[in-house]
C-alpha positions in Angstrom: 0.0 -0.1 -0.3 1.2 3.6 -1.1 2.0 6.0 2.5 -0.1 8.4 2.5 0.9 11.9 1.2 1.9 14.6 3.7 2.2 17.7 3.5 3.4 20.1 6.4 1.3 23.0 7.3 2.5 25.9 8.6 1.6 29.3 10.7 2.7 32.2 11.6 3.2 33.3 16.1 1.2 36.6 16.3 3.8 39.0 15.8 3.6 43.7 15.9 2.1 43.5 19.7 -1.5 40.9 19.1 -1.8 38.3 21.8 -2.9 35.9 18.4 -2.1 35.0 15.0 -5.4 34.0 13.1 -3.4 32.2 10.6 -1.7 29.8 13.9 -5.0 29.7 15.1 -6.9 28.4 11.8 -3.8 25.9 11.1 -3.9 24.5 14.9 -7.4 23.5 14.0 -6.7 21.5 10.9 -8.2 17.9 11.2 -4.7 15.0 11.2 -5.8 14.4 7.9 -7.2 15.8 4.8 -8.3 14.0 1.4 -6.8 11.1 2.4 -3.3 13.0 3.2 -1.5 13.3 6.9 -1.7 17.3 8.0 1.7 18.5 10.2 1.5 21.4 11.0 3.5 23.7 13.0 4.7 27.0 14.9 7.4 29.5 13.0 8.7 32.6 15.0 8.3 36.1 13.0 11.6 36.7 13.0 13.8 37.2 9.5 16.4 34.7 8.7 15.5 32.5 11.8 11.4 31.5 10.3 13.3 30.3 6.9 16.0 28.0 8.7 13.1 26.6 11.1 11.3 25.8 8.2 14.0 24.3 6.4 14.8 22.0 9.5 11.3 20.8 9.4 11.0 19.8 5.8 14.3 18.0 6.3 12.6 16.7 9.3 9.4 15.3 8.4 10.3 15.4 4.7 6.7 16.1 3.0 5.7 15.7 -0.8 4.1 19.8 0.3 4.3 22.8 2.2 2.0 25.5 3.0 2.5 28.5 5.0 -0.2 30.8 6.3 0.0 33.9 7.7 -1.9 37.0 8.8 -2.9 40.2 5.6 -4.4 42.8 7.7 -7.0 44.9 5.5 -7.2 41.7 3.2 -11.3 40.6 3.5 -10.4 36.8 1.7 -8.3 33.9 1.5 -5.3 34.3 -0.6 -3.3 31.9 -2.2 0.7 33.8 -3.1 1.2 33.0 -6.7 4.7 34.6 -6.0 8.0 35.2 -3.9 10.2 38.1 -4.7 13.5 38.4 -3.8 13.8 41.2 -1.3 12.2 42.1 2.5 11.4 45.6 3.6 9.9 45.3 6.7 7.3 48.2 8.1 7.9 46.5 11.3 10.6 45.0 13.0 9.6 42.1 13.9 9.9 39.5 17.1 14.3 39.3 17.3 13.3 43.1 16.5 15.5 43.4 12.9 14.2 45.0 10.4 15.6 44.8 6.9 16.0 47.6 4.2 15.1 46.7 1.4 18.1 43.4 0.8 17.3 40.1 -1.2 15.9 37.4 1.0 18.7 34.1 -0.5 22.0 36.9 -2.3 23.0 35.9 -5.2 19.0 33.2 -5.8 16.5 34.4 -8.8 14.6 38.0 -8.2 10.9 35.4 -7.5 9.9 31.6 -7.6 6.0 30.9 -9.2 4.0 28.9 -5.8 3.6 24.9 -7.1 0.9 24.1 -5.3 -2.9 24.7 -7.3 -3.2 28.6 -6.4 -6.1 28.7 -8.7 -7.9 24.7 -7.8 -7.2 26.2 -4.6 -9.6 29.6 -4.9 -12.1 27.6 -7.0 -12.5 25.5 -4.6 -12.9 28.1 -1.6 -14.7 29.4 -3.6 -17.3 27.3 -4.8 -18.0 25.8 -0.6 -18.7 30.0 -0.3 -15.9 31.0 1.1 -14.7 34.5 -0.4 -11.2 33.9 -1.4 -8.5 35.3 -4.4 -5.0 34.9 -6.3 -2.8 37.7 -4.8 0.0 38.2 -6.2 2.0 39.7 -3.6 3.0 38.6 -0.4 4.1 41.8 0.5 8.3 42.0 2.1 7.6 41.0 5.4 8.1 37.7 7.3 5.3 36.2 4.4 6.5 36.7 1.8 10.5 35.3 3.1 9.2 32.6 4.3 7.3 32.1 0.8 10.8 32.8 -1.2 12.8 31.3 0.8 10.3 27.3 0.8 10.3 28.0 -2.9 14.2 28.4 -3.1 14.8 25.2 -0.7 12.2 23.1 -2.9 14.0 24.1 -6.1 17.9 23.6 -5.6 17.5 20.6 -2.2 14.2 19.6 -2.2 13.2 18.7 -5.2 9.6 16.8 -5.9 8.6 19.3 -2.9 5.6 21.9 -3.8 5.2 24.7 -1.8 3.1 27.1 -1.4 1.4 30.2 1.5 -1.4 31.7 2.0 -2.6 34.3 3.9 -5.7 34.4 5.6 -8.0 38.2 6.8 -8.1 39.1 10.2 -10.8 36.9 12.4 -13.3 37.7 13.0 -12.5 37.3 17.5 -10.3 40.0 16.5 -12.8 43.4 15.6 -12.7 44.2 19.4 -8.9 45.6 18.8 -9.2 46.3 15.4 -10.2 49.4 13.5 -14.7 49.6 13.0 -14.8 48.6 9.8 -11.4 46.3 9.2 -12.2 43.4 7.2 -12.5 39.8 8.9 -13.3 36.5 8.4 -14.9 33.9 11.2 -11.5 31.9 12.3 -14.6 28.1 11.7 -14.0 29.6 7.6 -10.4 30.1 7.8 -10.4 25.9 9.3 -12.7 25.4 6.2 -11.0 27.2 3.2 -7.5 25.6 4.1 -8.9 22.1 4.1 -10.3 23.1 1.2 -7.2 24.3 0.2 -5.7 21.4 1.6 -7.9 18.8 -1.1 -6.8 21.2 -4.2 -2.7 20.2 -3.4 -4.6 16.5 -3.0 -6.3 17.0 -6.4 -4.2 18.1 -8.4 -0.7 16.1 -8.5 -0.2 17.0 -12.0 -0.5 21.0 -12.2 -3.1 23.8 -11.5 -6.7 24.0 -13.7 -7.2 27.5 -15.7 -7.5 31.0 -14.0 -10.4 32.0 -11.8 -11.8 34.6 -14.2 -12.0 37.0 -11.5 -10.6 35.3 -9.1 -7.3 37.6 -8.1 -6.0 39.9 -5.5 -3.2 42.6 -5.8 
């Protein structure tokens, strides 16, 4: 009998003075198995360099078939799988270690960008079909989320051949609303969890690649 597919899913710890991060909370609530694949959930620090090193250690130790990192994108109203990671770090605020890179490469000498190798369009289509607001994003920012996405895809391209990688941003959680300015977009945590499950189902269901781009399913 073939061994079950293994998907490593990470969520970032709280940062910027927040007491919780919906990305990590949603990842921790994922079931141990999705569509027959084993889900391996882990936390990552919001710390330039250290986050990528911890992720590299997890990939080497767990030997997953796919990796999906999850982060919070405050201000977005939809779950947004990221299409591309860029080789550039520019921090608006310090990370949890106090570092604040100002326009430096994630990997010196690396390519300018890598495209995600998980089926981002299929992930969005599956979520939208279930009534969950979702869109493909073409910018993961320049903070730790983008750094981890780029570092992951660089790892897949250089050391972990055959491993598919990607990143998903989630909005603020509805549970955070009392701490946020009025009108800030939020999403119930249970909806995020279900959206992530559907995204993982899309990975399992599309081992050979993505579907055609989703019409109207993009976010800048």
